[in-house]
Backbone as CSV, one residue per row, in Angstrom:
resi,resn,N_x,N_y,N_z,CA_x,CA_y,CA_z,C_x,C_y,C_z
1,MET,238.173,157.349,26.483,238.554,156.472,25.362,237.721,155.208,25.379
2,LYS,237.577,154.639,26.525,236.772,153.427,26.654,235.327,153.701,26.277
3,ARG,234.859,154.909,26.711,233.473,155.258,26.407,233.269,155.386,24.908
4,THR,234.289,155.955,24.223,234.206,156.114,22.766,234.159,154.767,22.098
5,LYS,234.918,153.775,22.570,234.925,152.418,21.996,233.572,151.746,22.178
6,ILE,232.975,151.962,23.360,231.678,151.319,23.631,230.620,151.853,22.692
7,ILE,230.640,153.210,22.503,229.657,153.820,21.602,229.869,153.310,20.191
8,SER,231.155,153.161,19.780,231.460,152.660,18.438,230.952,151.236,18.252
9,VAL,231.115,150.423,19.293,230.656,149.030,19.209,229.149,148.979,19.084
10,ILE,228.440,149.827,19.864,226.977,149.861,19.816,226.512,150.288,18.446
11,LEU,227.188,151.336,17.888,226.807,151.805,16.557,227.037,150.732,15.510
12,ALA,228.171,150.041,15.649,228.488,148.968,14.694,227.448,147.856,14.774
13,ALA,227.056,147.528,16.002,226.047,146.480,16.182,224.709,146.906,15.605
14,SER,224.364,148.197,15.781,223.106,148.704,15.251,223.102,148.669,13.742
15,ILE,224.245,149.096,13.158,224.356,149.078,11.698,224.240,147.661,11.162
16,ALA,224.889,146.713,11.858,224.854,145.306,11.428,223.433,144.748,11.540
17,ALA,222.731,145.119,12.610,221.356,144.641,12.795,220.446,145.200,11.720
18,ALA,220.656,146.503,11.409,219.845,147.123,10.366,220.108,146.475,9.020
19,ALA,221.362,146.191,8.766,221.721,145.544,7.490,221.117,144.157,7.404
20,PHE,221.144,143.430,8.523,220.575,142.078,8.551,219.072,142.127,8.345
21,ALA,218.452,143.149,8.989,217.013,143.303,8.836,216.663,143.629,7.403
22,GLY,217.502,144.459,6.789,217.268,144.803,5.389,217.394,143.596,4.497
23,CYS,218.314,142.753,4.798,218.468,141.513,4.015,217.257,140.617,4.177
24,LYS,216.735,140.532,5.380,215.579,139.670,5.611,214.359,140.158,4.848
25,LYS,214.196,141.490,4.768,213.062,142.053,4.062,213.113,141.722,2.584
26,LYS,214.314,141.596,2.046,214.468,141.303,0.635,214.117,139.851,0.299
27,GLU,214.127,138.950,1.322,213.813,137.537,1.078,212.339,137.394,0.706
28,PRO,212.002,136.588,-0.306,210.600,136.405,-0.702,209.829,135.686,0.386
29,LYS,208.566,136.099,0.533,207.713,135.449,1.518,207.307,134.075,1.029
30,THR,207.242,133.144,1.924,206.844,131.781,1.575,205.485,131.477,2.194
31,THR,204.710,130.691,1.478,203.388,130.293,1.966,203.444,128.834,2.377
32,ASN,202.994,128.571,3.571,202.986,127.194,4.054,201.871,126.413,3.367
33,VAL,202.185,125.297,2.757,201.214,124.433,2.097,200.960,123.235,2.998
34,ILE,199.699,123.097,3.390,199.335,121.983,4.258,198.711,120.896,3.391
35,VAL,199.350,119.786,3.321,198.848,118.657,2.543,197.987,117.787,3.458
36,VAL,196.714,117.697,3.101,195.782,116.903,3.901,195.486,115.613,3.161
37,THR,195.714,114.519,3.780,195.405,113.219,3.192,194.260,112.608,3.984
38,GLN,193.255,112.209,3.245,192.088,111.601,3.898,192.051,110.128,3.562
39,GLN,192.076,109.329,4.569,192.052,107.889,4.374,190.611,107.413,4.367
40,THR,190.244,106.754,3.296,188.886,106.228,3.199,188.920,104.716,3.298
41,THR,187.960,104.203,3.983,187.835,102.753,4.144,186.780,102.252,3.173
42,VAL,187.192,101.410,2.281,186.276,100.850,1.298,185.547,99.675,1.920
43,GLN,184.241,99.771,1.924,183.453,98.670,2.459,183.260,97.621,1.379
44,GLN,183.722,96.468,1.648,183.607,95.383,0.692,182.291,94.651,0.916
45,THR,181.499,94.599,-0.133,180.221,93.899,-0.036,180.260,92.652,-0.895
46,THR,179.672,91.633,-0.411,179.621,90.382,-1.165,178.174,90.058,-1.477
47,THR,177.957,89.639,-2.680,176.614,89.255,-3.100,176.573,87.751,-3.263
48,GLU,175.738,87.136,-2.498,175.617,85.692,-2.566,174.541,85.317,-3.572
49,GLU,174.923,84.569,-4.559,173.967,84.117,-5.567,173.073,83.045,-4.953
50,THR,171.808,83.194,-5.143,170.886,82.201,-4.600,170.873,80.958,-5.467
51,THR,170.558,79.884,-4.865,170.501,78.630,-5.601,169.088,78.390,-6.095
52,ASN,168.962,77.438,-6.975,167.647,77.138,-7.537,166.705,76.518,-6.512
53,ASN,167.266,76.127,-5.367,166.416,75.524,-4.348,165.760,76.564,-3.447
54,ASN,166.186,77.830,-3.587,165.582,78.876,-2.771,164.211,79.238,-3.312
55,PRO,163.329,79.678,-2.441,161.969,79.975,-2.906,161.904,81.232,-3.747
56,ALA,161.082,81.188,-4.762,160.747,82.373,-5.536,159.249,82.567,-5.422
57,PRO,158.815,83.815,-5.378,157.413,84.047,-5.064,156.482,83.801,-6.234
58,VAL,155.332,83.292,-5.916,154.234,83.208,-6.878,153.131,84.077,-6.303
59,ILE,152.822,85.166,-6.987,151.861,86.126,-6.472,150.491,85.844,-7.059
60,ASN,149.521,85.668,-6.209,148.164,85.368,-6.646,147.260,86.535,-6.275
61,THR,146.543,87.080,-7.250,145.694,88.232,-6.967,144.270,87.840,-6.593
62,GLU,143.993,86.574,-6.532,142.635,86.143,-6.196,142.431,86.038,-4.690
63,THR,143.519,85.912,-3.951,143.437,85.843,-2.504,144.405,86.865,-1.923
64,PRO,144.175,87.345,-0.699,145.015,88.415,-0.153,146.325,87.931,0.449
65,ARG,146.808,86.772,0.064,148.035,86.261,0.653,149.087,86.024,-0.425
66,GLU,150.317,86.026,-0.007,151.413,85.703,-0.901,151.887,84.290,-0.590
67,THR,152.047,83.501,-1.611,152.580,82.164,-1.414,153.928,82.078,-2.105
68,TYR,154.844,81.363,-1.495,156.193,81.236,-2.040,156.420,79.794,-2.483
69,THR,156.689,79.655,-3.747,156.850,78.335,-4.333,158.214,78.236,-4.986
70,PRO,158.972,77.173,-4.733,160.286,77.056,-5.374,160.153,76.970,-6.893
71,ILE,160.968,77.723,-7.579,161.031,77.642,-9.034,162.356,76.966,-9.378
72,SER,162.329,75.710,-9.664,163.543,74.970,-9.968,163.641,74.764,-11.461
73,THR,164.784,75.163,-12.030,164.972,75.002,-13.471,166.025,73.943,-13.783
74,GLU,166.421,73.195,-12.795,167.387,72.140,-13.023,166.681,70.860,-13.458
75,GLU,167.318,70.179,-14.378,166.766,68.903,-14.814,166.957,67.882,-13.698
76,THR,165.911,67.254,-13.298,165.997,66.265,-12.224,165.437,64.934,-12.694
77,THR,165.947,63.888,-12.104,165.467,62.542,-12.418,164.517,62.106,-11.313
78,LYS,163.293,61.882,-11.674,162.295,61.519,-10.682,161.905,60.048,-10.824
79,LYS,161.574,59.473,-9.693,161.098,58.103,-9.707,159.694,58.069,-10.290
80,PRO,159.385,57.048,-11.031,158.030,56.987,-11.608,156.981,56.911,-10.516
81,THR,155.941,57.670,-10.694,154.856,57.680,-9.718,153.652,56.957,-10.294
82,PRO,152.912,56.282,-9.451,151.735,55.558,-9.960,150.720,56.528,-10.544
83,THR,150.064,56.113,-11.602,149.071,56.963,-12.252,147.864,57.127,-11.351
84,LYS,147.403,58.366,-11.267,146.244,58.655,-10.441,144.976,58.607,-11.285
85,LYS,143.903,58.401,-10.617,142.634,58.400,-11.315,142.332,59.812,-11.803
86,PRO,141.830,59.946,-12.985,141.543,61.284,-13.509,140.508,61.999,-12.658
87,THR,140.744,63.287,-12.462,139.804,64.118,-11.712,139.003,64.967,-12.686
88,SER,138.036,65.682,-12.165,137.198,66.512,-13.023,138.005,67.640,-13.665
89,THR,139.047,68.123,-12.956,139.915,69.178,-13.497,141.359,68.695,-13.401
90,PRO,141.899,68.142,-14.471,143.268,67.611,-14.409,144.290,68.708,-14.190
91,ALA,145.410,68.342,-13.585,146.488,69.302,-13.363,147.007,69.790,-14.705
92,PRO,147.136,71.109,-14.881,147.540,71.640,-16.178,149.011,71.364,-16.487
93,THR,149.281,71.035,-17.710,150.655,70.852,-18.173,150.829,71.687,-19.435
94,PRO,151.015,73.006,-19.273,151.053,73.892,-20.431,152.239,73.616,-21.339
95,SER,151.984,73.630,-22.628,153.044,73.453,-23.614,153.321,74.751,-24.354
96,VAL,152.762,75.854,-23.846,152.926,77.146,-24.510,154.402,77.530,-24.541
97,LYS,154.824,78.083,-25.666,156.188,78.569,-25.821,156.140,80.070,-26.073
98,ILE,156.928,80.803,-25.317,156.933,82.253,-25.418,158.298,82.689,-25.932
99,ALA,158.327,83.098,-27.195,159.599,83.428,-27.828,160.038,84.861,-27.541
100,SER,159.090,85.748,-27.254,159.427,87.152,-27.043,158.997,87.583,-25.650
101,HIS,158.880,88.888,-25.431,158.459,89.394,-24.133,156.942,89.403,-23.971
102,VAL,156.211,89.340,-25.082,154.757,89.484,-25.029,154.093,88.364,-25.824
103,LYS,153.088,87.740,-25.214,152.255,86.757,-25.917,150.819,87.009,-25.486
104,ASP,150.028,87.614,-26.381,148.691,88.077,-26.041,147.629,87.163,-26.641
105,GLU,147.444,86.001,-26.039,146.437,85.063,-26.532,145.023,85.496,-26.158
106,ALA,144.878,86.269,-25.095,143.555,86.719,-24.667,143.095,87.961,-25.429
107,ASN,143.984,88.517,-26.228,143.658,89.682,-27.054,143.162,90.864,-26.217
108,VAL,143.937,91.211,-25.198,143.577,92.341,-24.329,144.575,93.490,-24.444
109,ILE,145.627,93.308,-25.237,146.641,94.341,-25.416,146.465,94.958,-26.802
110,LYS,146.205,96.254,-26.836,145.928,96.914,-28.107,147.183,97.089,-28.954
111,ASP,148.301,97.376,-28.313,149.545,97.637,-29.053,150.643,96.730,-28.518
112,ASP,150.732,95.539,-29.105,151.751,94.581,-28.660,153.160,95.122,-28.865
113,ALA,153.385,95.834,-29.970,154.730,96.327,-30.303,155.218,97.338,-29.265
114,ALA,154.318,98.198,-28.793,154.710,99.194,-27.792,155.111,98.527,-26.481
115,LEU,154.336,97.521,-26.077,154.669,96.809,-24.841,155.950,96.003,-25.017
116,GLU,156.117,95.388,-26.167,157.354,94.634,-26.451,158.573,95.548,-26.343
117,ALA,158.475,96.759,-26.896,159.591,97.703,-26.848,159.904,98.111,-25.407
118,LYS,158.858,98.323,-24.610,159.064,98.717,-23.216,159.750,97.606,-22.428
119,LEU,159.298,96.378,-22.621,159.880,95.256,-21.878,161.313,94.984,-22.300
120,ALA,161.625,95.195,-23.578,163.002,95.041,-24.042,163.891,96.111,-23.406
121,GLU,163.376,97.311,-23.289,164.120,98.395,-22.630,164.329,98.084,-21.151
122,PHE,163.294,97.554,-20.508,163.376,97.186,-19.094,164.448,96.123,-18.874
123,GLU,164.481,95.130,-19.751,165.491,94.063,-19.636,166.901,94.634,-19.769
124,LYS,167.105,95.531,-20.734,168.425,96.113,-20.957,168.888,96.924,-19.755
125,ALA,167.948,97.619,-19.113,168.298,98.492,-17.990,168.494,97.740,-16.689
126,THR,167.769,96.645,-16.489,167.774,95.971,-15.189,168.364,94.566,-15.199
127,LYS,168.543,93.986,-16.381,169.004,92.594,-16.520,167.970,91.590,-16.015
128,ILE,166.771,92.052,-15.753,165.647,91.173,-15.450,164.847,90.999,-16.738
129,ILE,164.467,89.768,-17.051,163.778,89.487,-18.310,162.273,89.406,-18.047
130,PRO,161.524,90.448,-18.400,160.089,90.429,-18.150,159.323,89.759,-19.287
131,VAL,158.292,89.041,-18.938,157.428,88.397,-19.929,155.976,88.590,-19.497
132,VAL,155.147,89.057,-20.426,153.718,89.203,-20.173,152.971,88.251,-21.101
133,TYR,152.234,87.343,-20.496,151.462,86.351,-21.262,150.011,86.460,-20.831
134,THR,149.110,86.669,-21.783,147.680,86.735,-21.463,146.987,85.507,-22.033
135,VAL,146.036,84.976,-21.279,145.397,83.729,-21.672,143.954,83.714,-21.176
136,LYS,143.074,83.045,-21.928,141.704,82.827,-21.481,141.606,81.430,-20.890
137,THR,141.232,81.353,-19.631,141.143,80.063,-18.954,140.239,80.187,-17.732
138,ASN,139.626,79.094,-17.367,138.809,79.061,-16.156,139.602,78.559,-14.947
139,LEU,140.871,78.258,-15.147,141.698,77.848,-14.014,141.818,78.993,-13.024
140,LYS,141.824,78.672,-11.760,141.985,79.695,-10.735,142.568,79.058,-9.476
141,GLY,142.915,79.906,-8.536,143.458,79.403,-7.281,144.762,78.646,-7.460
142,ASP,144.894,77.540,-6.726,146.123,76.750,-6.779,146.382,76.177,-8.166
143,GLU,145.323,75.837,-8.886,145.510,75.282,-10.233,146.117,76.321,-11.170
144,PHE,145.679,77.556,-11.042,146.245,78.610,-11.881,147.688,78.888,-11.501
145,ARG,148.010,78.859,-10.207,149.392,79.063,-9.776,150.294,77.947,-10.295
146,THR,149.796,76.721,-10.251,150.568,75.596,-10.789,150.786,75.763,-12.287
147,TYR,149.763,76.215,-12.966,149.829,76.472,-14.407,150.939,77.475,-14.725
148,VAL,150.990,78.560,-13.970,151.993,79.604,-14.205,153.398,79.088,-13.897
149,LYS,153.513,78.356,-12.802,154.816,77.807,-12.431,155.337,76.862,-13.509
150,ASN,154.450,76.053,-14.079,154.862,75.123,-15.129,155.258,75.843,-16.413
151,ILE,154.609,76.948,-16.693,155.007,77.736,-17.869,156.444,78.201,-17.715
152,TYR,156.785,78.676,-16.511,158.162,79.112,-16.265,159.130,77.943,-16.469
153,LYS,158.841,76.828,-15.845,159.753,75.680,-15.913,159.887,75.139,-17.330
154,ASN,158.817,75.202,-18.108,158.854,74.656,-19.462,159.525,75.585,-20.470
155,ASN,159.650,76.854,-20.112,160.197,77.833,-21.052,161.596,78.330,-20.707
156,TYR,161.929,78.400,-19.430,163.156,79.088,-19.029,164.016,78.195,-18.137
157,LYS,165.294,78.195,-18.418,166.254,77.411,-17.651,167.180,78.323,-16.853
158,ASP,166.687,79.444,-16.413,167.494,80.388,-15.644,166.643,80.961,-14.517
159,GLN,167.232,81.855,-13.754,166.532,82.471,-12.624,166.397,83.982,-12.794
160,ASN,166.432,84.452,-14.050,166.394,85.885,-14.317,165.065,86.367,-14.885
161,HIS,164.093,85.489,-15.055,162.838,85.878,-15.682,161.802,86.363,-14.661
162,PHE,160.985,87.283,-15.123,159.865,87.817,-14.360,158.628,87.595,-15.230
163,LEU,157.961,86.468,-14.994,156.822,86.061,-15.817,155.518,86.498,-15.168
164,ILE,154.699,87.218,-15.932,153.369,87.623,-15.478,152.344,86.998,-16.415
165,VAL,151.437,86.233,-15.861,150.367,85.624,-16.652,149.053,86.300,-16.259
166,TYR,148.462,86.960,-17.226,147.195,87.669,-17.034,146.081,86.776,-17.546
167,ARG,145.125,86.481,-16.676,144.084,85.505,-16.969,142.725,86.178,-17.139
168,VAL,142.064,85.854,-18.241,140.683,86.281,-18.460,139.812,85.034,-18.400
169,SER,138.792,85.067,-17.570,137.935,83.902,-17.403,137.094,83.655,-18.655
170,LYS,137.043,82.405,-19.063,136.221,82.037,-20.227,134.737,82.159,-19.923
171,SER,134.381,81.983,-18.677,132.967,81.989,-18.300,132.488,83.361,-17.828
172,GLY,133.280,84.392,-18.089,132.875,85.741,-17.723,133.062,86.076,-16.266
173,GLY,133.995,85.418,-15.606,134.223,85.654,-14.180,135.270,86.691,-13.879
174,GLY,135.556,87.574,-14.841,136.537,88.628,-14.590,137.950,88.216,-14.950
175,TRP,138.922,88.896,-14.349,140.329,88.632,-14.661,141.141,88.564,-13.365
176,SER,142.322,88.002,-13.494,143.291,87.977,-12.396,144.659,87.783,-13.020
177,TRP,145.693,87.865,-12.211,147.039,87.629,-12.729,147.880,86.960,-11.654
178,THR,148.875,86.257,-12.112,149.827,85.605,-11.214,151.216,85.738,-11.821
179,SER,152.192,85.923,-10.981,153.565,86.039,-11.471,154.419,84.908,-10.932
180,SER,155.388,84.518,-11.715,156.378,83.530,-11.295,157.743,84.140,-11.583
181,ILE,158.570,84.271,-10.536,159.817,85.020,-10.646,160.991,84.138,-10.268
182,GLY,162.026,84.154,-11.088,163.265,83.454,-10.743,163.919,84.111,-9.545
183,THR,164.696,83.348,-8.793,165.266,83.860,-7.542,166.216,85.033,-7.764
184,LYS,166.991,85.021,-8.836,167.911,86.137,-9.101,167.137,87.412,-9.394
185,ALA,166.090,87.287,-10.197,165.257,88.455,-10.506,164.575,88.967,-9.238
186,TYR,164.093,88.064,-8.422,163.404,88.457,-7.199,164.341,89.177,-6.235
187,ASN,165.585,88.707,-6.149,166.552,89.357,-5.266,166.821,90.795,-5.699
188,LYS,166.782,91.051,-7.006,166.967,92.424,-7.490,165.780,93.299,-7.104
189,LEU,164.580,92.745,-7.189,163.405,93.480,-6.750,163.485,93.766,-5.253
190,LYS,163.949,92.791,-4.517,164.067,92.943,-3.068,165.100,94.004,-2.708
191,LYS,166.215,94.013,-3.413,167.275,94.996,-3.160,166.788,96.407,-3.452
192,ALA,165.940,96.540,-4.463,165.399,97.856,-4.826,164.241,98.278,-3.935
193,GLY,163.810,97.386,-3.046,162.753,97.716,-2.103,161.352,97.615,-2.668
194,ILE,161.173,96.863,-3.766,159.844,96.773,-4.370,159.309,95.344,-4.410
195,ALA,160.012,94.419,-3.770,159.545,93.035,-3.777,158.212,92.892,-3.062
196,GLY,157.990,93.718,-2.048,156.756,93.607,-1.287,155.641,94.514,-1.770
197,THR,155.917,95.355,-2.756,154.909,96.327,-3.207,154.513,96.174,-4.668
198,TYR,155.306,95.454,-5.454,155.019,95.430,-6.887,153.675,94.757,-7.185
199,SER,153.262,93.805,-6.334,151.994,93.116,-6.567,150.821,94.085,-6.518
200,SER,150.782,94.905,-5.468,149.691,95.883,-5.345,149.820,96.966,-6.408
201,ASP,151.048,97.336,-6.763,151.263,98.359,-7.791,150.732,97.890,-9.145
202,LEU,151.008,96.634,-9.486,150.545,96.114,-10.769,149.029,95.959,-10.779
203,SER,148.465,95.474,-9.685,147.010,95.324,-9.606,146.316,96.679,-9.746
204,LYS,146.895,97.701,-9.140,146.339,99.050,-9.234,146.397,99.559,-10.668
205,ALA,147.514,99.314,-11.339,147.663,99.770,-12.724,146.666,99.068,-13.639
206,LEU,146.502,97.757,-13.451,145.582,96.994,-14.296,144.127,97.344,-14.015
207,SER,143.816,97.660,-12.781,142.441,98.005,-12.427,142.060,99.388,-12.935
208,GLY,143.039,100.273,-13.049,142.745,101.648,-13.414,142.847,101.961,-14.890
209,ASN,143.120,100.960,-15.724,143.279,101.225,-17.155,142.644,100.105,-17.965
210,LYS,141.698,100.460,-18.821,141.068,99.459,-19.673,142.037,98.898,-20.697
211,ASP,142.988,99.717,-21.118,144.020,99.270,-22.054,145.114,98.587,-21.236
212,LYS,145.081,97.266,-21.191,146.005,96.520,-20.339,147.459,96.679,-20.797
213,GLY,147.654,96.901,-22.087,149.013,97.133,-22.574,149.607,98.382,-21.961
214,LYS,148.823,99.484,-21.923,149.292,100.721,-21.315,149.490,100.552,-19.810
215,ALA,148.646,99.726,-19.194,148.790,99.473,-17.759,150.116,98.784,-17.462
216,PHE,150.466,97.788,-18.265,151.752,97.103,-18.081,152.917,98.053,-18.346
217,ILE,152.805,98.885,-19.380,153.871,99.844,-19.691,154.079,100.802,-18.521
218,SER,152.983,101.289,-17.952,153.076,102.197,-16.806,153.744,101.521,-15.615
219,PHE,153.357,100.278,-15.362,153.952,99.546,-14.238,155.452,99.353,-14.425
220,PHE,155.863,98.922,-15.612,157.285,98.666,-15.841,158.100,99.955,-15.931
221,ASN,157.482,101.048,-16.335,158.169,102.338,-16.298,158.527,102.702,-14.856
222,ASP,157.562,102.580,-13.969,157.788,102.910,-12.554,158.802,101.959,-11.925
223,ALA,158.687,100.663,-12.236,159.618,99.688,-11.655,161.045,99.932,-12.144
224,GLN,161.186,100.310,-13.404,162.514,100.558,-13.970,163.217,101.731,-13.274
225,LYS,162.445,102.766,-12.937,163.019,103.919,-12.252,163.579,103.534,-10.893
226,LYS,162.944,102.581,-10.236,163.396,102.161,-8.907,164.546,101.155,-9.003
227,LEU,164.545,100.365,-10.052,165.585,99.344,-10.197,166.848,99.899,-10.819
228,ALA,166.698,100.847,-11.736,167.859,101.416,-12.443,167.704,102.921,-12.517
229,PRO,167.832,103.613,-11.366,167.631,105.073,-11.356,168.731,105.817,-12.120
């Protein structure tokens, strides 16, 4: 009798286990969803605006060196200085006014409108204001650099201009160019990695093309790609 009860209990347990197993099989399978959260650290960068007292470069193509001259556009009150005796070549005080991006007094640019359009596009893309001014003059060396610097100061009260003055010698001594750049514009060139190369790039473009307008367009096309890719 006891043996019969034990067998009955085992059978009952087996039936219950089978029923439980059957119930488990009927339950829908679940898929584990692993939520991955990735924490990113935002690097905060600060851009320090340069002051007008910081140097901006004046590039001279007549000598193999770069000179850095402050371009100050702030109105300053200066003490009167005693008048100096006139020299054979007085210091230039240009009164030229440049209303647009291009002023071709030397008549070396065949298509002023095409260059004007390119420089306007460059300004829109980079926020740097390019100006190309060509002039016939026998000034050279430090006098020509002073001339270019004064053109910037007399025309622009900001630090966003990139002024290039292309010089043709009146006495047939060839050509050269000098640039005067505001500190904000120069910092953008420096950030793009072309502050140290644009001088040679422009000289190469001007030397390799008789059409100086096309040479400037080619130079600014390449510079724009690096500044605003």
